[in-house]
Kinemage of the C-alpha trace (Angstrom):
@kinemage 1
@onewidth
@group {chain A} dominant
@subgroup {mainchain}
@vectorlist {calphas} color= white
{ca unk a 1} P 104.223 101.173 115.416
{ca unk a 2} L 102.692 104.168 117.248
{ca unk a 3} L 100.467 103.260 120.201
{ca unk a 4} L 99.195 104.796 123.376
{ca unk a 5} L 96.685 107.524 124.224
{ca unk a 6} L 97.803 109.977 121.530
{ca unk a 7} L 97.153 107.604 118.667
{ca unk a 8} L 93.921 106.278 120.186
{ca unk a 9} L 92.716 109.867 120.592
{ca unk a 10} L 93.460 110.547 116.927
{ca unk a 11} L 91.507 107.487 115.790
{ca unk a 12} L 88.542 108.481 118.004
{ca unk a 13} L 88.622 111.958 116.513
{ca unk a 14} L 88.648 110.512 112.974
{ca unk a 15} L 85.506 108.435 113.665
{ca unk a 16} L 83.746 111.394 115.335
{ca unk a 17} L 84.598 113.720 112.449
{ca unk a 18} L 83.301 111.328 109.800
{ca unk a 19} L 80.055 110.557 111.657
{ca unk a 20} L 79.116 113.612 113.703
{ca unk a 21} L 80.818 116.670 112.229
{ca unk a 22} L 78.313 119.533 112.237
{ca unk a 23} L 76.730 120.732 109.041
{ca unk a 24} L 78.688 123.956 108.801
{ca unk a 25} L 81.989 122.094 108.765
{ca unk a 26} L 80.742 119.622 106.228
{ca unk a 27} L 79.777 122.513 104.010
{ca unk a 28} L 83.294 123.845 104.221
{ca unk a 29} L 84.593 120.809 102.445
{ca unk a 30} L 87.719 120.962 104.567
{ca unk a 31} L 87.924 117.212 104.970
{ca unk a 32} L 88.086 116.170 101.289
{ca unk a 33} L 90.968 113.825 102.224
{ca unk a 34} L 91.564 113.831 105.964
{ca unk a 35} L 95.289 113.854 106.763
{ca unk a 36} L 96.837 112.915 110.061
{ca unk a 37} L 96.753 115.643 112.661
{ca unk a 38} L 99.515 118.246 112.391
{ca unk a 39} L 102.304 117.748 114.932
{ca unk a 40} L 104.803 119.862 113.046
{ca unk a 41} L 107.427 117.835 111.169
{ca unk a 42} L 108.463 115.709 114.083
{ca unk a 43} L 108.590 111.957 114.665
{ca unk a 44} L 105.002 111.630 115.903
{ca unk a 45} L 103.551 113.019 112.678
{ca unk a 46} L 105.886 110.884 110.557
{ca unk a 47} L 104.960 107.695 112.507
{ca unk a 48} L 101.220 108.346 112.120
{ca unk a 49} L 101.678 109.017 108.417
{ca unk a 50} L 103.676 105.818 108.026
{ca unk a 51} L 100.955 103.830 109.787
{ca unk a 52} L 98.238 105.261 107.517
{ca unk a 53} L 100.335 104.470 104.440
{ca unk a 54} L 100.945 100.915 105.677
{ca unk a 55} L 97.200 100.331 106.030
{ca unk a 56} L 96.544 101.477 102.469
{ca unk a 57} L 99.446 99.422 101.142
{ca unk a 58} L 98.163 96.347 102.946
{ca unk a 59} L 94.730 96.797 101.353
{ca unk a 60} L 96.366 97.324 97.935
{ca unk a 61} L 98.418 94.141 98.355
{ca unk a 62} L 95.220 92.118 98.753
{ca unk a 63} L 93.673 93.861 95.675
{ca unk a 64} L 96.669 94.433 93.356
{ca unk a 65} L 96.109 96.336 90.119
{ca unk a 66} L 96.464 94.345 86.910
{ca unk a 67} L 98.325 96.199 84.205
{ca unk a 68} L 96.924 95.678 80.692
{ca unk a 69} L 99.080 94.976 77.650
{ca unk a 70} L 99.011 97.194 74.637
{ca unk a 71} L 95.506 97.723 73.267
{ca unk a 72} L 94.121 98.464 69.820
{ca unk a 73} L 91.373 100.690 68.409
{ca unk a 74} L 88.054 98.841 68.559
{ca unk a 75} L 88.833 97.225 71.838
{ca unk a 76} L 88.869 98.600 75.407
{ca unk a 77} L 91.618 101.100 75.542
{ca unk a 78} L 94.065 101.519 78.408
{ca unk a 79} L 94.504 104.346 80.888
{ca unk a 80} L 97.014 107.109 80.190
{ca unk a 81} L 98.178 109.667 82.799
{ca unk a 82} L 100.106 112.871 82.345
{ca unk a 83} L 100.800 116.014 84.450
{ca unk a 84} L 100.274 119.031 82.248
{ca unk a 85} L 101.967 122.316 83.098
{ca unk a 86} L 100.293 125.450 81.710
{ca unk a 87} L 101.649 128.862 80.766
{ca unk a 88} L 101.249 130.417 84.232
{ca unk a 89} L 102.695 127.382 86.051
{ca unk a 90} L 99.221 125.891 86.787
{ca unk a 91} L 99.534 122.097 86.984
{ca unk a 92} L 96.810 119.548 86.234
{ca unk a 93} L 96.485 115.762 86.325
{ca unk a 94} L 95.177 114.459 83.009
{ca unk a 95} L 93.796 110.989 82.370
{ca unk a 96} L 92.997 109.771 78.857
{ca unk a 97} L 92.532 106.654 76.613
{ca unk a 98} L 95.788 105.182 75.244
{ca unk a 99} L 96.847 102.148 73.289
{ca unk a 100} L 100.126 101.886 75.291
{ca unk a 101} L 100.701 99.080 77.763
{ca unk a 102} L 100.075 99.874 81.400
{ca unk a 103} L 102.500 99.550 84.344
{ca unk a 104} L 102.009 99.780 88.071
{ca unk a 105} L 101.958 103.318 89.477
{ca unk a 106} L 101.441 104.796 92.989
{ca unk a 107} L 99.698 108.122 93.400
{ca unk a 108} L 101.479 110.171 96.146
{ca unk a 109} L 98.106 111.517 97.283
{ca unk a 110} L 96.958 108.811 99.674
{ca unk a 111} L 99.556 106.317 98.292
{ca unk a 112} L 96.881 104.549 96.148
{ca unk a 113} L 98.259 102.125 93.609
{ca unk a 114} L 96.844 101.726 90.136
{ca unk a 115} L 97.758 100.574 86.617
{ca unk a 116} L 98.336 103.131 83.882
{ca unk a 117} L 100.644 104.244 81.077
{ca unk a 118} L 102.432 107.366 82.230
{ca unk a 119} L 103.017 110.071 79.591
{ca unk a 120} L 101.977 107.657 76.824
{ca unk a 121} L 100.401 109.095 73.583
{ca unk a 122} L 96.698 109.613 73.501
{ca unk a 123} L 94.996 106.904 71.441
{ca unk a 124} L 94.605 108.162 67.882
{ca unk a 125} L 91.355 106.260 67.319
{ca unk a 126} L 89.089 109.297 67.415
{ca unk a 127} L 88.599 112.648 69.152
{ca unk a 128} L 87.430 112.455 72.760
{ca unk a 129} L 85.112 114.486 75.006
{ca unk a 130} L 86.893 116.494 77.681
{ca unk a 131} L 85.704 116.678 81.302
{ca unk a 132} L 87.212 119.308 83.620
{ca unk a 133} L 87.245 118.271 87.294
{ca unk a 134} L 87.428 120.905 90.068
{ca unk a 135} L 88.507 119.629 93.575
{ca unk a 136} L 87.034 120.640 96.917
{ca unk a 137} L 88.438 123.188 99.358
{ca unk a 138} L 91.975 122.129 100.321
{ca unk a 139} L 92.005 119.118 97.980
{ca unk a 140} L 93.939 118.648 94.760
{ca unk a 141} L 93.594 117.255 91.267
{ca unk a 142} L 94.144 113.645 92.358
{ca unk a 143} L 91.666 113.695 95.286
{ca unk a 144} L 88.962 111.562 93.572
{ca unk a 145} L 90.936 108.939 91.699
{ca unk a 146} L 88.128 106.347 91.522
{ca unk a 147} L 86.130 108.896 89.563
{ca unk a 148} L 88.679 110.486 87.264
{ca unk a 149} L 90.188 107.120 86.323
{ca unk a 150} L 86.778 105.626 85.615
{ca unk a 151} L 85.806 108.539 83.372
{ca unk a 152} L 88.959 108.147 81.345
{ca unk a 153} L 88.486 104.442 80.983
{ca unk a 154} L 84.981 105.183 79.702
{ca unk a 155} L 86.409 107.184 76.800
{ca unk a 156} L 86.962 110.689 78.152
{ca unk a 157} L 89.964 112.959 78.542
{ca unk a 158} L 89.786 114.181 82.134
{ca unk a 159} L 91.746 117.203 83.405
{ca unk a 160} L 91.925 118.164 87.100
{ca unk a 161} L 93.985 121.212 88.042
{ca unk a 162} L 95.424 122.052 91.469
{ca unk a 163} L 93.652 125.235 92.542
{ca unk a 164} L 95.377 127.838 94.703
{ca unk a 165} L 93.788 126.476 97.896
{ca unk a 166} L 95.108 122.932 97.362
{ca unk a 167} L 97.003 121.364 100.209
{ca unk a 168} L 98.146 118.395 98.205
{ca unk a 169} L 99.411 118.371 94.636
{ca unk a 170} L 98.873 116.145 91.619
{ca unk a 171} L 102.278 114.654 92.291
{ca unk a 172} L 102.759 115.291 95.997
{ca unk a 173} L 101.085 114.262 99.278
{ca unk a 174} L 99.470 116.683 101.699
{ca unk a 175} L 101.949 119.149 103.060
{ca unk a 176} L 101.908 121.940 105.612
{ca unk a 177} L 98.927 122.811 107.713
{ca unk a 178} L 95.625 121.642 106.248
{ca unk a 179} L 93.237 124.108 107.822
{ca unk a 180} L 92.935 127.451 106.130
{ca unk a 181} L 90.636 130.422 106.002
{ca unk a 182} L 88.142 130.643 103.117
{ca unk a 183} L 87.831 133.836 101.114
{ca unk a 184} L 84.363 134.295 102.587
{ca unk a 185} L 82.770 132.327 105.466
{ca unk a 186} L 80.949 129.293 104.158
{ca unk a 187} L 78.268 129.765 106.797
{ca unk a 188} L 77.524 133.279 105.372
{ca unk a 189} L 76.548 132.508 101.769
{ca unk a 190} L 74.911 135.953 101.404
{ca unk a 191} L 78.446 137.422 101.421
{ca unk a 192} L 79.503 135.365 98.410
{ca unk a 193} L 79.419 136.769 94.895
{ca unk a 194} L 81.282 136.552 91.554
{ca unk a 195} L 84.424 137.985 93.107
{ca unk a 196} L 84.866 135.032 95.477
{ca unk a 197} L 87.310 132.376 94.287
{ca unk a 198} L 87.902 134.114 90.972
{ca unk a 199} L 91.245 132.237 90.766
{ca unk a 200} L 89.393 128.972 90.324
{ca unk a 201} L 87.469 130.389 87.378
{ca unk a 202} L 90.737 131.515 85.831
{ca unk a 203} L 92.247 127.994 86.340
{ca unk a 204} L 89.375 126.280 84.523
{ca unk a 205} L 89.417 128.799 81.690
{ca unk a 206} L 93.188 128.324 81.287
{ca unk a 207} L 92.768 124.547 81.014
{ca unk a 208} L 89.979 124.987 78.426
{ca unk a 209} L 92.093 127.480 76.459
{ca unk a 210} L 95.430 125.675 76.500
{ca unk a 211} L 94.923 121.922 76.858
{ca unk a 212} L 93.424 121.430 73.346
{ca unk a 213} L 96.457 123.242 71.907
{ca unk a 214} L 99.016 121.298 73.953
{ca unk a 215} L 101.257 119.120 71.714
{ca unk a 216} L 100.262 115.931 73.513
{ca unk a 217} L 96.491 116.571 73.204
{ca unk a 218} L 96.290 118.611 69.998
{ca unk a 219} L 93.701 117.117 67.642
{ca unk a 220} L 92.505 114.606 70.230
{ca unk a 221} L 89.928 116.805 72.128
{ca unk a 222} L 86.546 117.481 70.620
{ca unk a 223} L 85.874 121.192 71.396
{ca unk a 224} L 82.132 120.700 71.014
{ca unk a 225} L 81.962 118.017 73.732
{ca unk a 226} L 83.203 119.502 76.966
{ca unk a 227} L 81.775 118.734 80.406
{ca unk a 228} L 82.476 120.030 83.921
{ca unk a 229} L 82.427 118.241 87.248
{ca unk a 230} L 83.342 119.184 90.764
{ca unk a 231} L 82.999 118.259 94.425
{ca unk a 232} L 82.026 120.637 97.260
{ca unk a 233} L 83.789 123.948 96.467
{ca unk a 234} L 84.601 122.427 93.115
{ca unk a 235} L 80.872 122.001 92.563
{ca unk a 236} L 80.457 125.680 93.334
{ca unk a 237} L 83.159 126.468 90.767
{ca unk a 238} L 81.608 124.451 87.963
{ca unk a 239} L 78.027 125.625 88.781
{ca unk a 240} L 79.254 129.216 88.549
{ca unk a 241} L 80.877 128.553 85.188
{ca unk a 242} L 77.704 127.094 83.641
{ca unk a 243} L 75.730 130.206 84.594
{ca unk a 244} L 75.103 130.458 88.278
{ca unk a 245} L 77.359 133.546 88.173
{ca unk a 246} L 76.560 135.087 84.807
{ca unk a 247} L 79.973 136.804 84.603
{ca unk a 248} L 81.675 133.353 84.965
{ca unk a 249} L 79.627 131.636 82.253
{ca unk a 250} L 81.704 129.652 79.827
{ca unk a 251} L 79.596 128.308 76.975
{ca unk a 252} L 82.208 125.666 76.112
{ca unk a 253} L 80.915 123.591 79.062
{ca unk a 254} L 77.889 121.708 77.759
{ca unk a 255} L 76.943 119.508 80.755
{ca unk a 256} L 77.885 119.251 84.480
{ca unk a 257} L 77.985 116.706 87.290
{ca unk a 258} L 78.007 118.470 90.667
{ca unk a 259} L 78.915 116.263 93.647
{ca unk a 260} L 77.786 117.537 97.029
{ca unk a 261} L 78.247 121.066 95.639
{ca unk a 262} L 78.334 124.156 97.789
{ca unk a 263} L 75.311 125.913 96.186
{ca unk a 264} L 74.086 128.101 99.087
{ca unk a 265} L 75.311 131.391 97.497
{ca unk a 266} L 73.287 130.637 94.349
{ca unk a 267} L 70.206 129.724 96.389
{ca unk a 268} L 70.470 132.998 98.310
{ca unk a 269} L 70.850 135.008 95.084
{ca unk a 270} L 68.338 132.942 93.088
{ca unk a 271} L 70.715 132.381 90.186
{ca unk a 272} L 70.425 128.618 89.510
{ca unk a 273} L 67.595 129.445 87.098
{ca unk a 274} L 70.257 131.015 84.823
{ca unk a 275} L 71.823 127.625 84.172
{ca unk a 276} L 70.768 126.297 80.756
{ca unk a 277} L 72.857 123.122 80.309
{ca unk a 278} L 72.047 119.611 81.614
{ca unk a 279} L 72.972 119.147 85.270
{ca unk a 280} L 73.307 116.129 87.564
{ca unk a 281} L 73.427 116.767 91.325
{ca unk a 282} L 74.792 114.021 93.533
{ca unk a 283} L 74.289 113.901 97.339
{ca unk a 284} L 74.074 111.530 100.254
{ca unk a 285} L 71.795 110.973 103.206
{ca unk a 286} L 74.611 111.586 105.696
{ca unk a 287} L 75.866 114.601 103.820
{ca unk a 288} L 74.116 116.804 106.352
{ca unk a 289} L 75.707 120.127 105.378
{ca unk a 290} L 74.872 120.208 101.703
{ca unk a 291} L 72.485 117.554 100.395
{ca unk a 292} L 69.461 118.946 102.201
{ca unk a 293} L 69.867 122.112 100.132
{ca unk a 294} L 69.746 119.989 96.955
{ca unk a 295} L 66.758 117.843 97.740
{ca unk a 296} L 64.406 120.077 99.826
{ca unk a 297} L 61.290 121.738 98.306
{ca unk a 298} L 62.514 124.827 96.454
{ca unk a 299} L 66.107 123.677 96.740
{ca unk a 300} L 68.812 123.430 94.127
{ca unk a 301} L 67.181 120.608 92.133
{ca unk a 302} L 63.793 122.372 92.055
{ca unk a 303} L 65.379 125.673 91.019
{ca unk a 304} L 67.391 124.132 88.181
{ca unk a 305} L 66.082 123.976 84.617
{ca unk a 306} L 65.631 120.607 82.881
{ca unk a 307} L 67.396 118.468 81.817
{ca unk a 308} L 68.285 117.826 85.495
{ca unk a 309} L 68.991 114.827 87.667
{ca unk a 310} L 69.420 114.168 91.411
{ca unk a 311} L 71.224 111.057 92.692
{ca unk a 312} L 70.927 110.579 96.479
{ca unk a 313} L 73.290 107.899 97.839
{ca unk a 314} L 72.093 105.953 100.878
{ca unk a 315} L 74.275 106.632 103.944
{ca unk a 316} L 76.929 108.557 101.933
{ca unk a 317} L 78.586 111.533 103.626
{ca unk a 318} L 80.502 114.544 102.315
{ca unk a 319} L 83.759 112.601 102.157
{ca unk a 320} L 82.528 109.758 100.003
{ca unk a 321} L 83.342 111.568 96.764
{ca unk a 322} L 87.044 111.553 97.751
{ca unk a 323} L 89.809 109.019 97.989
{ca unk a 324} L 88.699 108.122 101.534
{ca unk a 325} L 86.041 105.895 100.041
{ca unk a 326} L 88.905 103.801 98.551
{ca unk a 327} L 90.788 103.322 101.841
{ca unk a 328} L 89.628 99.708 102.446
{ca unk a 329} L 90.587 98.686 98.935
{ca unk a 330} L 94.010 100.397 98.515
{ca unk a 331} L 94.218 100.021 94.752
{ca unk a 332} L 92.094 102.321 92.617
{ca unk a 333} L 90.828 99.587 90.219
{ca unk a 334} L 89.627 97.516 93.213
{ca unk a 335} L 87.875 100.597 94.618
{ca unk a 336} L 86.110 101.255 91.297
{ca unk a 337} L 84.927 97.619 91.159
{ca unk a 338} L 84.033 96.980 94.772
{ca unk a 339} L 83.291 100.172 96.745
{ca unk a 340} L 79.497 100.671 96.586
{ca unk a 341} L 79.562 104.463 96.630
{ca unk a 342} L 82.308 104.634 94.027
{ca unk a 343} L 80.375 102.314 91.708
{ca unk a 344} L 77.169 104.340 91.882
{ca unk a 345} L 78.967 107.697 91.608
{ca unk a 346} L 80.741 106.504 88.504
{ca unk a 347} L 77.793 104.720 86.930
{ca unk a 348} L 75.444 107.637 87.077
{ca unk a 349} L 78.042 110.275 86.115
{ca unk a 350} L 79.290 108.271 83.122
{ca unk a 351} L 75.761 107.578 81.960
{ca unk a 352} L 74.988 111.305 82.200
{ca unk a 353} L 78.026 112.407 80.246
{ca unk a 354} L 77.465 109.616 77.721
{ca unk a 355} L 73.951 111.019 77.071
{ca unk a 356} L 74.930 114.675 76.826
{ca unk a 357} L 78.457 114.596 75.400
{ca unk a 358} L 78.396 111.344 73.353
{ca unk a 359} L 74.719 111.196 72.395
{ca unk a 360} L 74.312 107.734 73.868
{ca unk a 361} L 70.972 107.456 75.667
{ca unk a 362} L 71.872 105.138 78.572
{ca unk a 363} L 68.662 103.536 79.989
{ca unk a 364} L 70.072 103.808 83.548
{ca unk a 365} L 69.023 107.460 83.681
{ca unk a 366} L 65.421 106.654 82.816
{ca unk a 367} L 64.995 103.748 85.295
{ca unk a 368} L 63.507 103.997 88.838
{ca unk a 369} L 66.066 104.333 91.664
{ca unk a 370} L 67.942 101.119 92.271
{ca unk a 371} L 70.062 101.046 95.467
{ca unk a 372} L 69.651 104.803 95.968
{ca unk a 373} L 67.896 106.717 98.713
{ca unk a 374} L 66.281 108.967 96.088
{ca unk a 375} L 66.491 109.526 92.355
{ca unk a 376} L 64.846 112.308 90.431
{ca unk a 377} L 65.102 113.320 86.854
{ca unk a 378} L 63.397 115.682 84.408
{ca unk a 379} L 64.640 115.133 80.831
{ca unk a 380} L 62.109 116.494 78.307
């Protein structure tokens, strides 16, 4: 096991980054899943990575996933998982309801264990709403497993592509150097416009165009019930596609959950008023770089048309919409059940999509804040 001043310095740095990182860096979304420091490909890096993996595996061993046997329509369906490759080589993780029996599976991103049916057929019980998930800057499609798995278990098909800036992959751990330069500085939102991160828009449109026609999913996706969701730069991506950049608008997306989204460019340009689909913003009281722009007077929530919602998680920081929140639990099902932030993120997002994609009016959205720092809603 690695010991000594180098490893202790790394641990101190990790704690400082999570607690005291300045607002600008939080806005960047660079730390969606914080990897070990880069020491090239030598033995120090490998030993640190091995130690991190061992901690997650130990947590998983105390909260092992429980695979479910084959299910039937009318009962709770199981979790399917597939990596879809699109016509230009774009790859996306896809979760969905299935009747197939589950088996143990370990996601390479973070080495989190779970139970699912890999490449099993989609349950033929009905057609399902589709939710597209866009990851944060430097993340990947499997960077928020507690969220994407929970959505699928709630009766959604969830597709999460690896964007060009991803530093992990849907079937690979983080590789190479994590830090990278953004297309425009995050601290200069006035320099952002529709030309920034066009590749992300193209990725989402390709998924929307091709996934419903893919042999595995053909006839199982309801084209009239499509939602979008994203964290950090992924929130920027989805906000732009529901109208914040008019040239990006895709009317197939009927509702959106934006998690600590980078909205400063839209606030500068005054374009959030051009969104005309239901929106839920999620933020946290320790998310110092972004959430203040959501909650403040005249901020993103105020500038957005109803129906709109704002969920403010007590003590949550910018990283708590990523796999890091699952670290103490190891296994994804245990994280979903036990991690306080994961539970609230999932509960409110699923209730929102149930209301606007399934037509189920969940009372949670109409109740006063319970366990939240703040909760606002306007749903005429």
